[in-house]
BAKOL-799785 format. One line per field, with one value per residue (C-alpha): y, z, x negated; residue number from 1; residue in three letters. Coordinates in steps of 0.25 Angstrom, whole numbers, plus 2048, in hexadecimal, padded with zeros to 3 digits. Example, Ala and Ser with C-alpha at 12.3 -4.5 7.8 and 13.67 -1.06 7.14 Angstrom:
BEGIN
py [7EE 7FC]
pz [81F 81D]
px [7CF 7C9]
nr [1 2]
rest [ALA SER]
END
This chain:
BEGIN
py [800 80D 817 826 82F 83B 848 850 85F 868 86F 87E 886 88B 89A 8A4 8A5 8B1 8BB 8B9 8AA 8AB 8B5 8AC 8A0 8A8 8AE 8A0 89D 8A9 8AA 89D 8A2 8AE 8AC 8AE 8BB 8C0 8BB 8C3 8D0 8CF 8CC 8D9 8E1 8DD 8DE 8ED 8EF 8EF 8F0 8EE 8E3 8E0 8D5 8D3 8C6 8C3 8B5 8AE 8B8 8B3 8BE 8C9 8CC 8DA 8DD 8EB 8EF 8FC 8F9 901 900 8FF 90C 90F 90E 8FF 8FA 8F4 8EE 8E7 8DE 8DA 8CC 8CC 8DB 8DD 8E7 8DD 8D7 8DD 8D2 8C3 8C7 8CC 8BE 8BA 8C4 8C5 8CC 8CF 8C5 8C7 8C9 8C3 8CD 8C3 8C6 8D1 8CC 8BE 8C3 8CC 8C0 8B8 8C3 8D1 8DB 8E9 8F0 8FE 902 90F 912 91E 924 92E 925 922 914 90F 904 8F8 8EF 8E2 8D6 8CA 8D0 8DC 8EA 8F0 8FC 907 912 918 918 91D 914 916 910 901 8F7 8F0 8E4 8DF 8D1 8CC 8C0 8B8 8AC 8B0 8AF 8A1 897 88C 892 898 88A 885 890 88C 892 8A1 89D 894 89F 8A9 8A0 89F 8AE 8B0 8A6 8AE 8BC 8B6 8B2 8C0 8C5 8BD 8BF 8CE 8D2 8E1 8E1 8E3 8D8 8D7 8CD 8CD 8C1 8C4 8D1 8CA 8CE 8C1 8C7 8D4 8D6 8E2 8E3 8E5 8DF 8D5 8C6 8C2 8CB 8C7 8B8 8BB 8C3 8B8 8AC 8B1 8B4 8A6 8A0 8AB 8A8 89A 89D 89D 8A7 8A1 8A9 8AE 8A5 8A8 89E 8A1 8AF 8AE 8AE 8A5 8AA 8A9 8A2 893 88D 885 877 879 883 87A 878 86D 874 87B 888 88E 88C 898 89C 8AA 8AC 8BA 8BD 8B5 8A9 89C 88D 887 878 876 880 87A 86C 871 878 86C 863 86B 86A 85B 856 860 85F 854 84F 858 865 870 87C 88A 893 8A0 8A1 8AB 8A9 8B5 8B3 8BC 8BE 8B6 8AA 8A7 8A4 8A8 8A6 897 897 8A1 8A1 8A5 89C 893 898 892 896 896 88F 888 87C 885 88C 87F 87A 887 887 879 87C 889 882 876 880 888 87B 874 878 872 863 859 850 841 83B 832 829 81E 810 80A 801 803 7F5 7F2 7E7 7F1 7FE 801 80F 813 81F 82D 82E 820 823 830 829 81E 828 830 839 831 834 83F 836 829 823 821 815 80A 80B 805 7F9 7FE 801 7FC 804 806 813 813 822 82E 832 840 845 841 832 828 81B 80F 7FF 7F7 7EA 7E9 7F2 800 80C 81A 823 832 839 845 83C 832 83D 844 837 836 844 843 837 83E 84A 841 83A 847 84C 83F 841 851 853 861 867 86E 87C 887 88F 89B 89B 89E 8A7 8A3 8AC 8A6 8AA 8AC 89F 897 89D 899 88B 88A 88F 884 879 87E 872 868 86F 86E 85F 85F 867 875 87F 88A 896 8A2 8AE 8B9 8BA 8B1 8AE 8A1 89E 891 88C 87D 874 865 865 86F 870 874 881 888 893 88C 87F 885 88D 881 879 883 883 875 877 881 879 877 868 85D 856 863 85C 851 85B 863 857 853 861 861 854 858 865 85E 852 851 857 850 854 854 84A 841 83A 82B 82C 836 82D 821 829 82D 81E 81A 824 821 812 815 81E 818 81B 81B 819 826 835 83D 841 833 832 827 828 81B 814 805 7FE 7F0 7E4 7E2 7F0 7EE 7E1 7E8 7F3 7EB 7E0 7D5]
pz [800 7FC 807 807 80A 812 80C 80E 80F 80D 81A 81B 825 830 82D 832 829 821 828 81D 81F 82E 82E 826 82F 83C 835 832 841 843 836 832 82A 827 835 83C 835 83A 848 849 844 84C 858 856 853 861 868 863 869 85D 85E 84F 847 838 830 821 81B 80C 806 814 819 80F 805 80F 81E 823 832 837 845 84D 858 85D 850 84E 84F 841 848 84C 840 839 847 848 83C 843 849 858 859 861 86B 873 87B 880 887 88D 898 88F 889 897 896 888 887 878 86C 865 86B 863 858 84D 846 83C 838 836 82D 826 823 81C 815 810 81B 81C 829 82D 83B 842 851 852 84B 842 836 832 833 830 825 822 816 817 80E 812 81F 819 81A 80C 80F 81A 81A 821 81E 824 82F 83D 849 848 83F 831 82D 81E 81B 80D 805 812 80F 801 802 80A 800 809 814 80A 805 813 815 815 80A 80D 812 81D 820 821 82B 834 834 837 843 848 847 84E 85A 85B 85B 867 86E 86C 86C 86E 861 853 84A 83B 831 822 819 80B 80C 813 822 82B 839 840 84F 856 861 86B 876 879 878 876 86A 864 865 85D 853 851 852 850 85A 859 85E 868 86E 871 879 888 890 898 8A5 8A8 8B2 8B9 8B7 8BD 8BA 8AD 8A8 89F 898 88B 884 881 879 87C 878 86C 866 862 856 84F 851 85D 856 85C 86A 86C 877 87A 885 888 87B 873 86B 86F 870 87D 87C 88B 88B 87E 884 891 88A 880 88C 892 885 883 889 881 873 868 865 85B 85F 867 86F 86B 875 876 883 889 893 899 8A0 8A4 899 8A1 8A2 893 88A 87C 877 873 864 859 856 865 865 870 87E 88B 897 8A6 8AD 8A0 8A8 8B1 8A5 89E 8AB 8AD 89E 89F 8AC 8A7 89A 8A1 8AB 89F 897 8A3 89F 891 88F 88F 883 889 88A 87E 888 88B 892 88A 87E 871 86E 864 85D 859 856 851 856 84E 853 84D 848 841 83C 835 830 82A 823 81E 812 80C 818 810 804 80B 80A 817 81F 820 82C 839 83F 846 854 856 863 86A 871 87F 883 885 890 894 887 881 880 879 881 878 879 86E 86B 874 880 884 87B 87F 872 873 86B 867 862 85B 854 850 84A 842 83D 83A 831 82A 827 822 819 814 810 808 801 7FF 805 807 815 81C 816 821 822 821 81C 827 824 82B 82B 82D 82F 822 823 827 81C 811 817 817 808 804 80B 806 7FD 807 811 807 806 815 814 816 80B 80D 804 804 809 807 80E 81A 81B 816 814 81A 813 818 823 824 830 836 843 83C 837 844 847 850 849 83C 841 847 83A 832 83C 839 82A 82A 833 82D 82E 824 82C 82D 826 831 83C 835 834 843 847 83F 845 853 852 84B 855 860 86C 87A 883 879 87C 870 86F 86D 85E 85D 865 85C 84F 854 858 84A 843 84B 847 839 839 836 843 84E 85A 85A 857 84C 857 85A 868 86B 868 86F 87C 87D 88B 887 890 894 899 8A1 8A7 8AB 8B1 8B9 8BC 8B6]
px [800 7FA 7F6 7F9 7ED 7EE 7F0 7E3 7E6 7DA 7D5 7D6 7CE 7D6 7D9 7E3 7EF 7F2 7FB 806 806 806 811 81A 817 81A 827 82C 82C 836 83D 843 84F 857 85F 851 84F 85D 85B 84D 853 860 858 84F 85C 862 855 855 862 86B 87A 87D 876 87A 874 875 872 870 86D 86D 862 858 85B 85D 85F 862 864 867 869 86B 860 855 84C 83D 835 82E 820 823 82A 81E 819 826 822 815 816 818 81B 827 82D 834 829 81C 814 815 81E 829 82A 830 83B 83F 84C 84C 850 843 836 82B 829 829 837 833 826 82B 836 82D 824 82F 837 838 83D 841 843 849 849 84D 84B 855 861 85A 85D 84E 849 83B 83A 831 831 829 826 81E 81C 815 81A 81D 826 827 831 83D 84C 859 85E 865 85E 85C 855 858 850 852 84C 84C 847 845 83B 839 82A 82C 832 830 838 842 846 84A 854 863 86C 870 87E 878 86D 878 880 874 873 882 881 875 87C 889 880 87A 888 88C 87F 880 88F 88C 884 88B 887 88A 886 888 885 883 88B 897 899 897 897 89A 89C 8A0 895 8A0 898 8A3 89F 8AE 8AF 8A2 8A7 8B3 8AB 8A1 8AA 8B8 8C3 8C9 8BC 8B9 8C7 8C3 8B6 8B6 8AE 8A3 8A2 894 88C 87F 874 867 864 86C 87A 883 88F 896 8A2 8A5 8B0 8BD 8BB 8C4 8BA 8AE 8A5 89D 890 889 886 892 88C 883 87A 874 869 867 86F 865 86B 864 865 865 868 86B 876 87C 87C 883 88E 890 891 89C 8A4 8A1 8AE 8B6 8B0 8B0 8A2 89B 8A2 89B 8A0 8A1 899 892 889 880 875 86F 862 856 84C 842 84B 84B 840 843 835 837 839 837 846 848 855 84F 84D 849 852 850 85D 860 865 86D 873 877 87E 885 88A 88F 896 89D 8A1 8A7 8AF 8B5 8B8 8BE 8CC 8CA 8CF 8C4 8C2 8C3 8B5 8B1 8AA 8B3 8B2 8BD 8BC 8C4 8C3 8B8 8BF 8CB 8C3 8B5 8B1 8A5 89D 8A1 892 893 8A1 89C 890 898 8A1 895 895 8A1 8AB 8B2 8B4 8B7 8C5 8CD 8C9 8D3 8DC 8D7 8DF 8EC 8EA 8F8 8FA 907 909 90C 90C 903 8F9 8F7 8FC 8EF 8ED 8F6 8F8 8FA 8FA 8F4 8ED 8E2 8E7 8EA 8E6 8E4 8E4 8DF 8EA 8E1 8D6 8DF 8E6 8D9 8D4 8E1 8E1 8D2 8D4 8E0 8D7 8CC 8D6 8DC 8CE 8CB 8D8 8D7 8E5 8E9 8EA 8F6 8F8 8FA 906 8FD 8EE 8E4 8D8 8CB 8BF 8B1 8A3 89B 893 89F 8A7 89D 89D 8AC 8AD 8A3 8AC 8BA 8BC 8B8 8C2 8CD 8CB 8CD 8DA 8D5 8DA 8D0 8CC 8C3 8CA 8C0 8B2 8B1 8C0 8C8 8D6 8DB 8E8 8E8 8E2 8E2 8EB 8F5 8ED 8E1 8E7 8E8 8DE 8D4 8D5 8D2 8C7 8C0 8C3 8BC 8B0 8AE 8B0 8A5 89B 88D 88E 88F 89B 8A3 8AF 8AF 8AF 8BA 8C3 8C0 8C3 8D0 8D4 8D1 8D9 8E5 8E6 8F0 8EB 8E9 8F4 8FF 90A 90E 91B 91B 91D 912 909 90D 90A 8FC 8F8 8FE 8F5 8E9 8EB 8E9 8DC 8CE 8C8 8D3 8CA 8C2 8C5 8BE 8B4 8B1 8B8 8C1 8D0 8D4 8D1 8D5 8D8 8D7 8DA 8CC 8CB 8D8 8D3 8C6 8CD 8D8 8CF 8D8]
nr [1 2 3 4 5 6 7 8 9 10 11 12 13 14 15 16 17 18 19 20 21 22 23 24 25 26 27 28 29 30 31 32 33 34 35 36 37 38 39 40 41 42 43 44 45 46 47 48 49 50 51 52 53 54 55 56 57 58 59 60 61 62 63 64 65 66 67 68 69 70 71 72 73 74 75 76 77 78 79 80 81 82 83 84 85 86 87 88 89 90 91 92 93 94 95 96 97 98 99 100 101 102 103 104 105 106 107 108 109 110 111 112 113 114 115 116 117 118 119 120 121 122 123 124 125 126 127 128 129 130 131 132 133 134 135 136 137 138 139 140 141 142 143 144 145 146 147 148 149 150 151 152 153 154 155 156 157 158 159 160 161 162 163 164 165 166 167 168 169 170 171 172 173 174 175 176 177 178 179 180 181 182 183 184 185 186 187 188 189 190 191 192 193 194 195 196 197 198 199 200 201 202 203 204 205 206 207 208 209 210 211 212 213 214 215 216 217 218 219 220 221 222 223 224 225 226 227 228 229 230 231 232 233 234 235 236 237 238 239 240 241 242 243 244 245 246 247 248 249 250 251 252 253 254 255 256 257 258 259 260 261 262 263 264 265 266 267 268 269 270 271 272 273 274 275 276 277 278 279 280 281 282 283 284 285 286 287 288 289 290 291 292 293 294 295 296 297 298 299 300 301 302 303 304 305 306 307 308 309 310 311 312 313 314 315 316 317 318 319 320 321 322 323 324 325 326 327 328 329 330 331 332 333 334 335 336 337 338 339 340 341 342 343 344 345 346 347 348 349 350 351 352 353 354 355 356 357 358 359 360 361 362 363 364 365 366 367 368 369 370 371 372 373 374 375 376 377 378 379 380 381 382 383 384 385 386 387 388 389 390 391 392 393 394 395 396 397 398 399 400 401 402 403 404 405 406 407 408 409 410 411 412 413 414 415 416 417 418 419 420 421 422 423 424 425 426 427 428 429 430 431 432 433 434 435 436 437 438 439 440 441 442 443 444 445 446 447 448 449 450 451 452 453 454 455 456 457 458 459 460 461 462 463 464 465 466 467 468 469 470 471 472 473 474 475 476 477 478 479 480 481 482 483 484 485 486 487 488 489 490 491 492 493 494 495 496 497 498 499 500 501 502 503 504 505 506 507 508 509 510 511 512 513 514 515 516 517 518 519 520 521 522 523 524 525 526 527 528 529 530 531 532 533 534 535 536 537 538 539 540 541 542 543 544 545 546 547 548 549 550 551 552 553 554 555 556 557 558 559 560 561 562 563 564 565 566]
rest [UNK UNK UNK UNK UNK UNK UNK UNK UNK UNK UNK UNK UNK UNK UNK UNK UNK UNK UNK UNK UNK UNK UNK UNK UNK UNK UNK UNK UNK UNK UNK UNK UNK UNK UNK UNK UNK UNK UNK UNK UNK UNK UNK UNK UNK UNK UNK UNK UNK UNK UNK UNK UNK UNK UNK UNK UNK UNK UNK UNK UNK UNK UNK UNK UNK UNK UNK UNK UNK UNK UNK UNK UNK UNK UNK UNK UNK UNK UNK UNK UNK UNK UNK UNK UNK UNK UNK UNK UNK UNK UNK UNK UNK UNK UNK UNK UNK UNK UNK UNK UNK UNK UNK UNK UNK UNK UNK UNK UNK UNK UNK UNK UNK UNK UNK UNK UNK UNK UNK UNK UNK UNK UNK UNK UNK UNK UNK UNK UNK UNK UNK UNK UNK UNK UNK UNK UNK UNK UNK UNK UNK UNK UNK UNK UNK UNK UNK UNK UNK UNK UNK UNK UNK UNK UNK UNK UNK UNK UNK UNK UNK UNK UNK UNK UNK UNK UNK UNK UNK UNK UNK UNK UNK UNK UNK UNK UNK UNK UNK UNK UNK UNK UNK UNK UNK UNK UNK UNK UNK UNK UNK UNK UNK UNK UNK UNK UNK UNK UNK UNK UNK UNK UNK UNK UNK UNK UNK UNK UNK UNK UNK UNK UNK UNK UNK UNK UNK UNK UNK UNK UNK UNK UNK UNK UNK UNK UNK UNK UNK UNK UNK UNK UNK UNK UNK UNK UNK UNK UNK UNK UNK UNK UNK UNK UNK UNK UNK UNK UNK UNK UNK UNK UNK UNK UNK UNK UNK UNK UNK UNK UNK UNK UNK UNK UNK UNK UNK UNK UNK UNK UNK UNK UNK UNK UNK UNK UNK UNK UNK UNK UNK UNK UNK UNK UNK UNK UNK UNK UNK UNK UNK UNK UNK UNK UNK UNK UNK UNK UNK UNK UNK UNK UNK UNK UNK UNK UNK UNK UNK UNK UNK UNK UNK UNK UNK UNK UNK UNK UNK UNK UNK UNK UNK UNK UNK UNK UNK UNK UNK UNK UNK UNK UNK UNK UNK UNK UNK UNK UNK UNK UNK UNK UNK UNK UNK UNK UNK UNK UNK UNK UNK UNK UNK UNK UNK UNK UNK UNK UNK UNK UNK UNK UNK UNK UNK UNK UNK UNK UNK UNK UNK UNK UNK UNK UNK UNK UNK UNK UNK UNK UNK UNK UNK UNK UNK UNK UNK UNK UNK UNK UNK UNK UNK UNK UNK UNK UNK UNK UNK UNK UNK UNK UNK UNK UNK UNK UNK UNK UNK UNK UNK UNK UNK UNK UNK UNK UNK UNK UNK UNK UNK UNK UNK UNK UNK UNK UNK UNK UNK UNK UNK UNK UNK UNK UNK UNK UNK UNK UNK UNK UNK UNK UNK UNK UNK UNK UNK UNK UNK UNK UNK UNK UNK UNK UNK UNK UNK UNK UNK UNK UNK UNK UNK UNK UNK UNK UNK UNK UNK UNK UNK UNK UNK UNK UNK UNK UNK UNK UNK UNK UNK UNK UNK UNK UNK UNK UNK UNK UNK UNK UNK UNK UNK UNK UNK UNK UNK UNK UNK UNK UNK UNK UNK UNK UNK UNK UNK UNK UNK UNK UNK UNK UNK UNK UNK UNK UNK UNK UNK UNK UNK UNK UNK UNK UNK UNK UNK UNK UNK UNK UNK UNK UNK UNK UNK UNK UNK UNK UNK UNK UNK UNK UNK UNK UNK UNK UNK UNK UNK UNK UNK UNK UNK UNK UNK UNK UNK UNK UNK UNK UNK UNK UNK UNK UNK UNK]
END
């Protein structure tokens, strides 16, 4: 067998890199994509005391980024110095690193941006209407001058990464880059409700907040009034020398991803896994698998209690009292959610009778369906359960007798399974949905609107008749079920329909089935109960709901013998 020889690379002598190469390498650690540019520039604006920040994006930020603010500005004598690496007004010595109270502090943002793009800046420190200007290309100053501008700073970045083809080819499409920038600006709007934030994407307004200083209003401006109405205030709690506060959602407001659970430490957006885990643990009994709570949380601690100098992106921090904060968050969330009905645990000690029912795991079930799930024919009916209804327990569970013992049927999960398979069959046959008495107009964010526009044909196959209604608005004329047409349900359905995941249709069908199913606590007449059992007997997978939780518990003779010591 032939052997492969090692590749010999000619040795080069150790040498100091040319300044332009070193600058690009250093810039790549700070500026990863257009969103990084916007983050650094908005950080600078807020550190300068801006109360109005306007961001204009063209071509996902790769073509153009313009950030304008009304902050303190940069004196003309210091403007060139601002583009030298590690030149900053925010820290002066090692001791300052222990008490950082600003968003930026390293003095790397402007030189890093200038190294990978063309950049023009105009800045004024007073209201006389005169601003000093600089134009840079490849990190080198090409133009100096003055122009009219009130106090504040405007930075215009063009042709990002054009001189770095290797980096440019790894950028996402402009729509995806714009979506990341939009998410970033919404976080700033929540962290600083006293600041007016405006975002324009390719000439279309995407976000505008009032700067009222009221977090409740900022939540409505960012997420919509309907979402804001489902958020519960989290009373402020003292933890160590810090404070925890914010808003969490009712269990009915949940999302398929964690991106709607945001945390701010000293009004800086960060990731903190221990706090995320504590919050999700409080919701775990209340949410289906794969769903996550909606929350906006604030932790205020002395500057010395947080280390923000962990990562160049500054989105990771180390906190003192991290464990105490996590415990306080979990305890507070459980107290607020205590009034919500708990979802029964999926962990059961009872057998469903393996000879009668096979219960593949949800992951195996989805894997077997694979890519062909949406084109597959309906599975043949399962053998009849042949259950005789005896009655209903606590308005939530059907009690039935059948071959093999006594059965408890969760009416909500059973109805969920029935509706889910009907919806999947409707998709396979391209049946029309139920037309609404009055069409509903829904307005989405710019990024979600573009995703929905790309999926209109797929949604039509599910029973949604949607059409573009100008800008970011859509007109919904029909829905797969009557229950899916009400306001909150329709909003949640469109959230799933615009999720950036490959299984969005599966999630959407599960959401619709859950929303449309008979609720726990609703009394059913004997004919209604019998009809549900009959429908359940003819679905492909009667023993589990679409979330993978059991619908049926069986008490067979062996169980009775063991319990009664027969």
